[in-house]
C-alpha positions in Angstrom: -69.2 33.8 -35.3 -68.7 36.5 -37.8 -71.0 36.5 -40.8 -68.4 37.9 -43.2 -64.8 37.1 -43.9 -64.2 40.8 -44.2 -64.6 41.0 -40.4 -61.9 38.3 -39.9 -59.0 40.0 -41.6 -56.1 40.6 -39.1 -56.1 44.1 -37.6 -53.9 46.6 -39.5 -54.5 44.9 -42.8 -57.0 45.9 -45.5 -58.6 43.7 -48.2 -57.6 44.6 -51.7 -59.6 41.7 -53.3 -61.5 38.9 -51.8 -63.7 36.3 -53.5 -65.8 34.3 -51.1 -67.5 31.3 -52.7 -70.4 31.1 -50.3 -72.9 32.1 -53.1 -73.0 29.1 -55.4 -75.6 30.4 -57.8 -74.6 31.6 -61.3 -71.3 31.7 -63.1 -70.0 35.0 -61.7 -68.0 35.3 -58.5 -68.1 38.9 -57.2 -65.3 40.3 -55.0 -66.2 41.4 -51.5 -63.5 44.0 -51.4 -64.5 47.6 -51.9 -64.3 48.4 -55.6 -63.3 44.8 -56.2 -63.2 42.9 -59.5 -65.5 39.9 -60.0 -64.4 36.6 -61.6 -66.1 34.7 -64.4 -66.1 30.9 -64.5 -65.1 29.6 -67.9 -65.1 26.4 -70.0 -67.4 24.4 -67.7 -66.0 25.6 -64.3 -68.9 25.6 -61.9 -69.9 26.5 -58.4 -70.4 23.5 -56.2 -70.3 22.3 -52.6 -67.5 20.4 -50.9 -68.3 16.7 -50.4 -66.6 13.4 -49.7 -68.8 11.7 -52.4 -72.0 9.8 -52.6 -73.4 7.6 -49.9 -74.7 4.4 -51.5 -76.9 2.4 -49.1 -77.6 -0.5 -51.4 -80.5 0.9 -53.4 -79.1 4.0 -55.2 -77.6 4.5 -58.6 -76.4 7.1 -61.1 -77.8 6.8 -64.6 -76.5 8.3 -67.8 -79.3 8.0 -70.4 -78.4 6.6 -73.8 -74.9 8.1 -73.7 -74.2 8.3 -77.4 -71.2 10.5 -76.7 -69.4 7.5 -75.1 -67.8 5.8 -78.2 -66.7 2.3 -77.6 -64.3 1.3 -80.4 -61.3 -1.0 -80.8 -59.5 0.8 -78.0 -61.0 1.9 -74.7 -59.8 3.1 -71.3 -62.1 3.2 -68.3 -61.7 4.1 -64.7 -64.6 2.8 -62.6 -66.2 4.9 -59.9 -63.7 5.0 -57.0 -65.4 3.4 -54.0 -65.1 2.9 -50.2 -66.9 0.0 -48.6 -68.6 0.0 -45.2 -67.4 -3.6 -44.4 -64.7 -6.0 -45.7 -65.6 -7.6 -49.0 -64.2 -11.1 -49.7 -65.3 -14.6 -50.8 -67.1 -14.8 -47.4 -69.4 -11.9 -48.3 -73.1 -12.7 -48.6 -73.8 -11.2 -52.0 -72.2 -9.6 -55.1 -71.9 -5.9 -55.3 -72.4 -3.9 -58.5 -70.0 -1.1 -59.4 -70.9 -0.2 -63.0 -72.8 -1.2 -66.1 -71.6 0.4 -69.4 -74.1 0.8 -72.3 -76.7 -1.7 -71.0 -74.3 -4.6 -70.6 -71.4 -3.9 -72.9 -69.1 -4.0 -69.9 -70.2 -4.9 -66.4 -68.1 -4.5 -63.3 -69.0 -6.2 -60.0 -67.4 -7.5 -56.8 -67.9 -11.3 -56.8 -68.9 -12.8 -53.5 -67.8 -16.3 -54.6 -64.2 -15.4 -55.4 -63.8 -12.0 -53.7 -62.4 -10.6 -56.9 -63.7 -7.6 -58.9 -64.9 -9.0 -62.3 -64.9 -7.0 -65.5 -67.3 -8.8 -67.8 -67.3 -8.0 -71.6 -70.4 -8.8 -73.6 -69.3 -11.2 -76.4 -70.0 -10.0 -79.9 -70.2 -13.4 -81.5 -72.9 -14.8 -79.2 -70.6 -17.0 -77.2 -69.8 -16.9 -73.5 -69.0 -13.4 -72.1 -65.4 -12.7 -71.4 -64.4 -12.0 -67.8 -61.2 -10.6 -66.6 -60.8 -10.5 -62.8 -58.5 -8.8 -60.3 -56.0 -10.9 -58.5 -57.0 -9.0 -55.4 -59.8 -11.0 -53.6 -60.1 -9.0 -50.3 -61.2 -5.4 -50.2 -60.8 -3.6 -46.8 -63.5 -1.3 -45.5 -63.0 2.5 -45.3 -60.2 2.3 -47.9 -60.3 4.1 -51.3 -60.3 1.6 -54.2 -59.9 2.7 -57.8 -60.0 0.1 -60.5 -59.4 0.8 -64.2 -58.8 -1.1 -67.4 -57.6 -0.7 -70.9 -59.1 -2.7 -73.8 -57.0 -3.0 -77.0 -57.8 -4.9 -80.2 -54.8 -6.1 -82.2 -54.8 -6.4 -86.0 -55.3 -10.2 -85.7 -58.5 -9.6 -83.6 -56.9 -10.6 -80.3 -58.0 -8.4 -77.4 -55.8 -7.5 -74.5 -57.3 -6.3 -71.3 -55.1 -4.8 -68.6 -56.4 -4.0 -65.1 -55.1 -1.3 -62.8 -55.7 -1.0 -59.0 -55.1 2.4 -57.5 -53.2 3.4 -60.7 -50.8 0.4 -60.6 -51.0 -2.5 -63.1 -52.8 -5.4 -61.4 -53.7 -8.1 -63.9 -53.4 -8.7 -67.6 -55.4 -11.1 -69.8 -54.2 -11.4 -73.5 -56.7 -14.1 -74.4 -60.0 -12.4 -75.0 -61.1 -13.4 -78.5 -63.9 -11.0 -79.3 -65.0 -7.5 -79.7 -67.4 -5.9 -77.2 -71.1 -6.0 -78.1 -72.5 -2.5 -77.7 -76.2 -2.7 -76.8 -78.3 0.5 -76.9 -79.2 1.7 -73.5 -78.2 3.5 -70.4 -75.0 3.4 -68.4 -75.2 3.1 -64.6 -72.8 3.2 -61.7 -73.4 2.1 -58.2 -75.5 -0.6 -59.9 -74.5 -3.3 -62.4 -78.1 -4.1 -63.6 -78.6 -6.7 -60.9 -76.8 -5.7 -57.6 -76.1 -2.4 -55.9 -73.0 -1.0 -54.2 -73.1 -0.4 -50.4 -70.5 2.1 -49.4 -69.4 5.4 -50.9 -68.4 6.6 -54.3 -65.7 9.2 -53.8 -64.7 9.9 -57.5 -66.8 9.4 -60.6 -66.0 7.2 -63.6 -63.7 8.4 -66.5 -63.8 7.0 -70.0 -61.3 7.5 -72.8 -62.7 6.3 -76.1 -60.5 5.0 -79.0 -57.4 5.2 -76.9 -55.6 2.9 -74.4 -53.8 4.8 -71.7 -50.2 3.8 -70.8 -49.4 2.6 -67.3 -47.8 6.0 -66.6 -51.0 7.8 -67.7 -53.2 5.5 -65.6 -51.0 6.3 -62.6 -51.4 10.1 -63.3 -55.1 9.7 -63.5 -55.1 8.1 -60.1 -53.2 11.0 -58.7 -55.7 13.5 -60.1 -54.2 14.7 -63.3 -56.4 13.7 -66.3 -55.1 13.1 -69.9 -57.6 15.1 -71.9 -57.0 13.4 -75.3 -60.2 11.4 -76.3 -61.6 11.9 -72.8 -65.3 11.1 -73.4 -66.7 11.1 -69.8 -65.5 12.8 -66.6 -67.7 12.8 -63.5 -66.0 14.6 -60.7 -68.5 13.9 -57.9 -68.0 17.4 -56.4 -71.4 19.0 -56.9 -72.7 18.2 -53.5 -76.2 19.5 -54.4 -79.2 18.2 -56.3 -79.6 14.9 -58.1 -77.7 15.7 -61.3 -73.9 15.1 -61.7 -72.4 17.2 -64.4 -70.2 15.6 -67.1 -67.2 17.9 -67.4 -66.4 16.9 -71.0 -69.5 16.7 -73.2 -71.6 19.3 -71.5 -75.0 17.8 -70.6 -74.7 14.9 -73.1 -73.4 12.5 -70.4 -74.8 14.1 -67.2 -75.7 11.6 -64.5 -79.0 11.4 -62.7 -79.1 10.1 -59.1 -82.0 8.0 -58.1 -83.0 5.4 -55.5 -84.6 5.2 -52.1 -82.2 7.5 -50.1 -81.5 10.3 -52.4 -82.4 13.1 -49.9 -79.4 12.2 -47.9 -77.1 10.8 -50.6 -74.3 13.4 -50.4 -71.5 12.7 -47.8 -70.6 16.3 -47.1 -68.1 16.1 -44.3 -67.3 19.8 -44.6 -70.1 21.6 -46.4 -68.8 24.8 -48.0 -69.3 26.3 -51.4 -66.4 26.1 -53.8 -65.4 26.5 -57.4 -65.0 23.1 -59.2 -62.4 22.6 -62.0 -61.8 19.4 -64.0 -58.0 19.9 -64.6 -58.6 19.9 -68.4 -59.9 23.3 -69.5 -61.8 24.8 -66.6 -60.7 28.1 -65.0 -61.9 31.4 -63.6 -60.6 34.9 -64.4 -61.0 38.5 -63.3 -61.0 41.8 -65.1 -57.8 43.7 -65.2 -56.6 46.4 -62.8 -56.0 44.3 -59.7 -53.3 45.9 -57.6 -50.4 43.6 -56.6 -47.9 46.5 -55.9 -46.3 47.1 -52.5 -46.4 44.8 -49.5 -49.0 42.2 -50.2 -50.4 38.9 -48.8 -51.9 36.3 -51.2 -54.3 33.8 -49.7 -56.1 30.8 -51.1 -58.1 28.0 -49.5 -58.5 24.9 -51.6 -59.8 21.4 -51.6 -57.0 19.4 -53.3 -58.0 17.8 -56.5 -54.7 16.0 -56.9 -52.0 14.4 -54.8 -49.4 16.6 -56.6 -47.0 13.6 -56.5 -44.6 12.9 -59.4 -46.8 14.6 -61.9 -44.9 15.3 -65.1 -46.5 18.8 -65.6 -47.0 22.1 -63.9 -50.4 22.7 -62.4 -51.3 26.4 -61.7 -53.6 26.9 -58.7 -53.6 30.7 -58.8 -51.9 33.2 -61.1 -52.0 36.9 -60.4 -50.1 38.7 -63.2 -49.4 42.2 -64.4 -47.3 40.9 -67.2 -44.7 38.2 -67.9 -42.2 39.9 -65.6 -44.4 40.7 -62.6 -46.6 38.1 -61.0 -47.6 36.1 -57.9 -48.5 32.4 -58.2 -49.5 29.3 -56.2 -48.7 26.2 -58.3 -47.5 22.7 -58.4 -44.0 22.6 -59.9 -42.9 19.2 -61.3 -39.2 20.2 -61.2 -39.4 21.1 -57.5 -41.8 18.2 -56.8 -43.7 20.7 -54.5 -46.5 23.2 -54.2 -44.9 26.5 -54.8 -45.4 30.2 -53.9 -43.7 31.8 -56.8 -43.0 35.5 -57.5 -41.5 37.2 -60.5 -40.4 40.8 -59.8 -39.3 43.0 -62.7 -37.3 40.3 -64.5 -37.4 36.8 -65.8 -36.0 35.4 -62.6 -38.4 33.5 -60.4 -38.2 33.3 -56.6 -39.7 30.1 -55.2 -40.9 29.0 -51.8 -41.7 25.3 -51.8 -44.0 23.0 -49.7 -43.1 19.4 -50.5 -45.6 17.6 -48.3 -48.1 15.9 -50.7 -51.8 16.2 -49.9 -54.4 13.5 -50.5 -57.2 14.2 -52.9 -59.9 15.9 -50.9 -57.5 17.4 -48.3 -58.0 21.1 -47.4 -55.0 23.5 -47.7 -54.8 27.1 -46.5 -52.1 28.8 -48.6 -50.7 32.2 -47.5 -47.9 33.9 -49.4 -46.4 37.2 -48.3 -44.1 39.6 -50.2 -42.6 42.9 -49.1 -41.2 45.8 -51.1 -37.9 45.0 -49.4 -37.9 41.6 -51.0 -38.8 39.2 -48.2 -41.0 36.4 -49.4 -42.7 33.8 -47.0 -44.9 30.9 -47.7 -47.2 29.5 -45.0 -49.3 26.3 -45.4 -52.0 25.6 -42.8 -50.4 28.2 -40.5 -46.8 26.8 -40.7 -43.9 28.5 -42.4 -42.9 26.3 -45.3 -40.1 28.4 -46.8 -38.7 31.9 -47.1 -36.5 33.6 -49.7 -35.3 37.1 -50.5 -35.4 39.3 -53.6 -33.2 42.1 -54.8 -36.0 44.1 -56.4 -39.6 45.0 -56.0 -42.7 44.3 -58.1 -42.7 46.8 -61.0 -45.3 48.0 -63.5 -48.7 49.6 -63.3 -51.4 48.2 -61.0 -53.2 46.3 -63.8 -53.0 42.7 -62.8 -55.4 39.8 -63.7 -56.3 36.9 -61.5 -56.6 33.4 -63.0 -57.7 30.4 -61.0 -57.0 26.9 -62.3 -54.5 28.0 -65.0 -52.0 30.7 -65.8 -52.8 33.9 -67.8 -51.5 32.4 -71.0 -53.6 29.4 -72.0 -51.5 26.2 -72.0 -51.7 22.8 -70.5 -51.0 23.9 -66.9 -54.6 23.4 -65.7 -55.3 22.4 -62.1 -58.1 20.2 -60.8 -58.3 21.7 -57.3 -61.4 23.3 -55.9 -60.8 26.9 -54.6 -63.0 28.1 -51.7 -61.5 31.5 -51.0 -58.9 33.5 -52.8 -57.9 36.9 -51.5 -55.3 39.6 -51.8 -54.6 41.6 -48.6 -52.8 44.9 -48.2 -49.5 44.5 -46.3 -47.5 41.4 -45.5 -48.7 39.3 -42.6 -46.2 38.4 -40.0 -45.7 34.7 -39.0 -48.0 35.2 -35.9 -50.7 36.9 -38.1 -50.5 34.1 -40.7 -50.9 31.5 -38.0 -53.8 33.3 -36.4 -55.5 34.0 -39.7 -55.1 30.3 -40.8 -56.8 29.3 -37.5 -59.6 31.8 -38.1 -60.2 30.5 -41.6 -60.1 26.9 -40.4 -62.8 27.6 -37.8 -64.8 29.9 -40.1 -64.9 27.3 -43.0 -65.1 24.3 -40.6 -62.2 22.6 -42.3 -61.3 20.4 -39.4 -57.5 21.0 -39.8 -55.2 20.8 -36.9 -53.5 24.2 -36.7 
């Protein structure tokens, strides 16, 4: 197999720009194209390795040491680590299973082997019995992704309301908690509740919003991979795939997690092991210097690990933006109006031309996106080797060859950040034909070991 992606470009087509994420050291991503323009990772964007999560064999945990940055006040929203179990968990299970312990017992989450429910246990501030709110769900299938979250709201009369959410949907509400949370000093752990461990996999890390209770709509968005950034105090993405430190994407190193236990050498569940660029969907992005050339017949390529389901999200998410100016650009993005992933071009005017792919990926799916554009105005969009849509223009890209590349957001800073993980963006000279796009997609699939059926 070829050692360089440059050797895999379809015959008759040259590379203008190509960024291969195989080198995961540092914060600069050089272009492999001759005379190419490197990219700089910004605002916490990091190089990482594709992974399906952490393998928890019943003796491993992640520890956040004295997380002062996590402020637990009258209002709190928390999404527990998203987990997959190796076997069915129910009231017939032999032992409890720990999911998380917040601030040394302020909040404990565990699967209860007596009832089968997932219990959220709040440490009572007045010294009475701890308050427990449990899911109505009492049977948890194996090899299924489960995401449990809750909101904690204290009313003016002191009454506390706790609402539970399962996979983003309201699951149970208890309006009768009568106390604040006691906040002991100490560590926060997940995969371990202070007594028992999780056996299975953690596929996404915990997220905590301090002093705010997310709405039902916001909890659903978080489940789909779009994160409300307001008051977000902790965000562990579980996408590093290397080492024993999990970066917190919000507070810098203040809430980083340290992996420990008896099987940490083999704790990462790689599936496909490839280098990538990791974004959090809040403020992370990468950008190049100017003077990229997007004039003439071109092919835009991006291989990503999806960080969202791109399903009914009430916002735009820009995967890739290559722009000369406001009137001339090439984009891959999720468009909330079209409810689809879009290959968008703007050519010498304010009129966009869109090619849409409406099939929604799961978080963690791999997508090979190829957009072609000719001077004659023919625009095609291929996803995983298949033509998704085609459209025609009346004019060509205009302006000097002085474009910028932005990954994870558009050129103008706004709220259109994307949580996906790019593995390979490229700009090729000439527009690939349908057969070339199919063959190139198959080549990338094999070269990156993505396991797609193309």
